N, C-alpha and C positions, 0 to 999 in steps of 0.2 A: 492862508495858503495851507498854514499846517494841520488847522483843522481839516482842511480836504482830505491829504496827505495821510490822519489817523483815519480817517473813516476812509478809505478806499484799504488800507490795511486792517483796517477791523473787516471789512466785509471781507476780503480775501480769505481772513483767518475764519470767519464764520462758516463760508462755501467750504474751508478745508476739511472741515468738523463733521460735514454730513457725509463725508467719506466714511468713516468709523475707523477705530482703530484700525493699525498695522498690521498686515497677518504676522501671526506667528512664524518663525523660523522653524523649516523643519530638521527634527535630527536624524533620519531614517526611512527609510520606503517600505511597500512591502503589497504583497498583492492578493487580491480577495480567493477565495479556498475554495467554499461552496459555489452551487450556482447561481446564487441570491443570495443575497447579504443585508441586512438592514441595519442601518450604522441609527442608532439612539441618541437624544439629547440629553439624556444621564444614564447612566452605570445600570440601576434598575430594570429588569427586563422590560417591567410594567410601563417605562419612557416612550412617550413620544416617538415615531421614526421622522430625521432629518432628511433622509435619501437612501436608496435602494441601490447597489452595486450588481455585477456582475464578476462570474470567474474572471479571473484573469486581470480585471482591473489595477492600475495599481493605484495604490495610498499614498499619502504621506502621514510618518509617525508625527505628531507633535509632543505630546510627551504621553506618560501611562500611570497610572495608579493599579499598582502590586500586577495580575492579571490581566486588567482591562487597557486599553490603548483609545487616545484621544487622537482621532484622522484625519485627514482632507481628503475629501474625493476627489476625479478631475473634474467633477461642476464648482467644486469652492466650497462645498457643504462639509461642515465639521462636526464629528459627533465622536461618540462611544461606540468600542465594540470588545469581542473577546479575542485574545492576541492565538487561541488554539484557530479560527476560523482563518487564520492569516499564513502565504507562503511565503519565503525568502527568495530571491532569485536564483536562486539553485535548485531550489522545487521547481519552478517551473521550467527552468533548462531541461529537468529531470521530467517534465510531465510531457515535453516538446520533441522529447530524445526519442521515449518510450511510444508517440503517436507514429514516428519519423518510422520506426522498428515493427512496431504492429501495421502500419501500411504495407510492409512487405511478406508478412508472416501469408505463408498458406494458408488456407481455412479451416476448421477442421469440425465442419458442417455447422449451423443454426441453430441456437437455442432464444425461449423465449420464457415469460414467468406470469403466475396468475393472478398477481398484485404488484402497483408499485415496488421498484427495488433500487437502492440505492447502490449507484456507480464510484468507488475510491480511488484516492489519487494512489494507495499503494496496498498492498494485501493486507490489511488490516483494521480492524472495526475501527479504532480512535484517526484513524488517519481522517481527512475532509472529505466529504461525497463531493464531487461538485455537479453531475446529473444522474438523472433518472432514468430506467426505463422502465415505459409505460408499462397499462395490462394486456398483455398478448400481445406486445411486440417483440418483433425478431431479433435479435443480433449476432455474428457472426463470433464463434465462440475458437479461440486464437491457441492458448494455449492452459496448461493447468501445472499449479506450484503448488506444494503442502510448506507453509509457513507457522513458525511455531504460535499458540495463544497467548499476545504478552502485547501491552498494551507500549505505543512509541514514545520514551519518554523525549518529550520537547526539549531542547533548548530553550532557553531565553531568548526573545526578540531582542532582548535590549539587555546591555550588561547590568549586574546589578551596583546599585549606589556603591562607594566604595566606605568600608569601614572604619571609623575613625581608632586609632591606637591605643589600646589601653594605657593608661600610665601605670608606672610602675607599683605597685603596694610599698605605701611607706612603712620602714623598718621601725620598730617598737622596740625598744630595750624592754624585757620583762625584771618586775619590779622585784625584787628579794626577800621574801618574807622575815616579818619582825622574828620571828626563832624558827631555826632550820629543824628540816624534818628530819624525823628519828630515822637510825641507819636501818637498809635491808637487812632482811633473816639470810642468812645459806642456806641455797639448796638443800634440798633431803642426798641424801648418796644412793648408790645403785644397790638394787637388791643383792641379794647374795648370787641367786640363781641367776643373774644378768644376760650369761654368757648362753644359758639353755634356752632361757626366755626368746633369743635372738636371733635363734636359727630358723633356717626352714623350713615346716613341719614335709615327708615326701608325701604324692598324691598317692590315695588310695585306690586299690586295682578294681576294687566292687563298683566305687563311686564312678558316676559316670559321668563323661565330661562334659563341660559346659556348651551348650548350645551355639553354634555360629550362627550369625547374621547374615541375611541372608543378601548377595551382593547385588541382586536383580533389583532395580529402584523401578518403580512404576515411570512408566514412559511418561514425557510430559506434554500436556494437553496441546492437539495444534491442530488448523485449518484448512480446508482444501478450496483455495481461490481457482477463478479464471479470470483469464487477462478475456476481455469482448470488443468488440469495434461496431459502434451505430450506423447508420444510413451518414450521419455529417460526417464520419472518421475521427469521433471521439473516442478514443479507447482506455480504457481504467480496471479495475477489479472487482470483481463480484464473489460472494459466495457460491459454489458450486450447487451446494445443496441448495439455493433456494433457486437454481436453473433447471429447466425442463426441456434436456432437447427436442427439436422438433419434426424427430422421425415419424412416418405414420402410424397409427396406432396399430395398424393390421401387420402392422412388423415387430413394433417395439412392445406388445406384447408377449414375445418368447425373453423378454430380456431376464425373465425368474429373479427376479429383486436385485440384480446386478445394475450399476451404476454404466449407464454407454456415456463413453468417454468423446469417441468422435464416431462421423457416421459421411455416407459418398454416398451417390448414385453413379454406378460404374456405367450401364447403360438403360437400354430399353425392348421389353416385349410387346409384341403388339397381340391383344385377347379383345378381338372383334371389334369395338368401336372402342375402345380406350387402350391407352401405352402405359404397360407396368414395367415399372424403375428396377431392374438390378443393386439392390440395396449393399453395402458394405459398412459394417461399424465394429469397433472398438470397446468391448467392457472391462471393468475390474470391480470384484467385489466391494465388501464393506470394510470401512478403515481405512485409515492412507499409508502408503507406499515409497520406498523410491524410486520404485517405476510409474510410468502412466497407464497402462493397460497390461491385462494379461491374459488376454483370449481377443480374437478376433472371429468373424465369419461375415458368411458371404450367406445372400437370399436370393435366388431368383425365383420367379414367376412360373408355377406349373400350369401349361396349359390344357391339363389332363384333370384336373382334379381344381385350376380355378382356385390357387390358393400359393401362398410363399411356403418355399422350402430350402432346406440348407443343403445350399452346393459344396460349400467346404467351412470347414471348422478348423480352429486350432487351440489350447488350451495351456494352462500352466507355462506361459512364457512371460519375459519380464522384457515387456516392449515400450518403447520410446518416441514420442511424438517429435516432428509430426509425421502422420502416415500421408503420400504423395499419390496422385494422380498422373498416370505416364504412361509414354509409349513403351510397350517392354521389347526388344528385341530377341521371337523366338520362332522355332524349325517347328512346324507343322505338317502332319502325315493324312492325305487325305482320304477318303472313305474306301476307296478303289485299290488301296495299296501302293500307291504313284509316290514318286522319291520326296523326301519331304522339302516343300517350302520355306525358304526361311523372309522372312518378313517382321513387321512393328506391327502388334496388334495394344488394342487397347488392353488397360492393365494396372496395376500399384504397385506399391513396393510398401513395405515395411521393415520398423529397425527394431532388433530386438537381438537379445545372449543367444551366445552358442552355448556347448557344452562345455568350453571351454571360458567362459565368461567376460568374450568377446563380443563387440556389438559387431552385427554385421546388417546389411540391408538385404531383404528378403524380396525377392520380383515375380510377381505373380500377374499370368496372364488371361481375362476373360474370352472363352470362343463361345459366344453366343451364348448357353447355360453354363460352361461345363467352364472350370477352373484349372488352371496348369501352373506348377512352378516352373520357373523359367531362370535362375539362378541366383547368386547372393555376388554380394560386392562388400568391402569396407564400410563402415556405416560411422560417418565423420559426426562427431557430437557440435552440437551447436555451440552456438557462440554465448559464454557468460553470461547474463543480462541481470542486474541487480534490481531484484524485486522487493527487498525491505531494508530501507534505509531510515536511519535518523531525521526527522525534520530540522533544515539549516538554520543557523542564526543569521539575524542580520546584522549589518555592519550600519553601525550608527555611532552618532557625535556624541558629545555629553551635553546635555540640557543645559541651556542655558540660563543663569539666575532670573530670575525676575525682576524690571529694572526698578529704582525706588519711585515711590507716589510721586506726583507731583499735584498739586493743586491745578482749578481751570485758569485761576488768574496766572498763573506760572507758564503753562503748555498756552495762553495766548500773545505773553511778552517775548516768550522764544521764537514764535512764529513771523510775531510784528520783527523785530530784529532781524533775522533769517530774510523777511522782505526788501530791506531796507540795506543787508549786506555786511549786518555788524553783528 
């Protein structure tokens, strides 16, 4: 009977060994930053791939080695990745908030690109890229910002290990020399004319004054970024200079080297068998500025010349996004000189600074192919958006020490004792 019990216990212990060692406990969590991320079997990049995860997938952090993390995927695969490819829970909340706010923003035009373009979580080249714009794919352009060209100093995902306190240096008594050193000589005395030498000489009138250093320092390098949204509703940041606004070439040819910030179709005119939209655009010159555009222009189709011509233009402005399309209240007089009729007409409004430096929203209406000023009202500044923030650190627990090594016989003995309740 005893031999049978030992055989059963041994079989149970061996069957338990087939399941492998117990899973290591997680010391923290992180989320995948890029669109796809390969988890590798070892730290070197040429190591084999054990799993491929997608943006937003939750990973368990098991332990770290310098800037590399050993993680566990949702499927249970374990491997290594770079901490620069991981996001904290606060970073994911920031992206969700950005997508929610971007869904409510008015579209300022559509943009496209001639090559694949990375879309970043923040307006910085060092931020993770979590999806791409394909060649000739169109995206909605929502806003522009100018940010300093700096790398985001990433906080460590895990706190650094505590350093052992250094022991205070042992005090050693200086040994007395066998023979005492000779006495120091007396310092030399002052020269007889020391008072004359100590006087400050008066400046010579013929001597030119010293050149003053210029106070103006060169501006720090910066980049212009655009917030875009694709068809799936994903929103992120791309370099504005890599984006081409998708306004037709027959209108874009009049840009004269200026950057098109936004564009809109105000209406249509029929010319034969085709419809020709009436276009509004905002532009800005080269360089970065604290405002979004410095001119706007309306193009209408000429039925006589069969080409686009300028119906209205204003330059040298300090304009701010967004430009809004709306129905505007306006009093229009008829051709026969009848009483003006008051009503709402299709139009638009732009937010610009007046002569006093105050922001006002000027409204315009489009009457077929004529643009008329309809008034202005105070322009409320949009709610501030945190566009550039440091990546957050993860909340983790200290990594547990490794268990003491045990032999196979000791592990088997422990399993047998557990089976009999001893």
